[in-house]
C-alpha positions as CSV (number, residue, x, y, z in Angstrom):
1,X,62.4,61.0,8.9
2,X,58.7,61.4,8.4
3,X,57.0,59.0,6.0
4,X,54.7,61.4,4.2
5,X,51.9,59.1,3.3
6,X,51.8,57.5,6.7
7,X,51.6,60.9,8.3
8,X,48.9,62.1,5.9
9,X,46.9,58.9,6.7
10,X,47.4,59.5,10.4
11,X,46.0,63.0,10.1
12,X,43.1,61.9,7.9
13,X,42.2,59.3,10.5
14,X,42.2,61.9,13.3
15,X,39.8,64.1,11.3
16,X,37.9,61.1,10.1
17,X,38.5,62.2,6.5
18,X,38.3,60.0,3.5
19,X,40.4,60.5,0.4
20,X,37.4,62.3,-1.1
21,X,37.2,64.6,1.8
22,X,40.9,65.4,1.7
23,X,40.5,66.1,-2.0
24,X,37.6,68.4,-1.4
25,X,39.4,70.3,1.4
26,X,42.7,70.7,-0.5
27,X,41.9,70.8,-4.1
28,X,44.2,67.9,-4.8
29,X,42.7,65.4,-7.1
30,X,41.3,62.2,-5.6
31,X,43.4,60.2,-8.1
32,X,46.6,61.8,-6.9
33,X,45.7,61.0,-3.3
34,X,44.8,57.4,-4.2
35,X,48.2,57.1,-6.0
36,X,50.0,58.0,-2.8
37,X,48.4,55.2,-0.9
38,X,48.0,52.6,-3.6
39,X,51.2,52.8,-5.7
40,X,53.5,54.6,-3.3
41,X,53.7,57.9,-5.2
42,X,55.2,60.7,-3.1
43,X,53.2,63.9,-2.5
44,X,54.9,67.1,-3.5
45,X,55.9,69.7,-0.9
46,X,53.2,72.0,-2.3
47,X,50.6,69.3,-1.7
48,X,51.9,68.7,1.8
49,X,51.6,72.4,2.5
50,X,48.0,72.4,1.1
51,X,47.2,69.5,3.4
52,X,48.6,71.3,6.4
53,X,46.6,74.4,5.6
54,X,43.4,72.4,5.2
55,X,44.1,70.6,8.5
56,X,45.0,73.8,10.4
57,X,48.5,72.8,11.2
58,X,52.0,74.1,10.3
59,X,54.5,72.2,8.3
60,X,56.6,71.9,11.5
61,X,53.7,70.3,13.3
62,X,53.3,67.9,10.3
63,X,56.9,66.9,10.7
64,X,57.1,66.9,14.5
65,X,53.9,65.1,15.5
66,X,54.8,61.9,13.7
67,X,53.1,58.9,15.3
68,X,51.5,60.9,18.1
69,X,48.9,59.1,20.1
70,X,45.5,60.5,21.3
């Protein structure tokens, strides 16, 4: 099973995006993004889809590329 926050962080690292940049690209509040990483809140499916759209990947790619190496 994909750990959503770990996967999001992995994708952010690949793009060299900060939480602020992810917020700007997705329209998700920076506070919500910080909550995922700081207090372990879980992003909604809608937010995951917004992240996928911003990063140019499908939801299936989000799920299937867990822990890929470069």
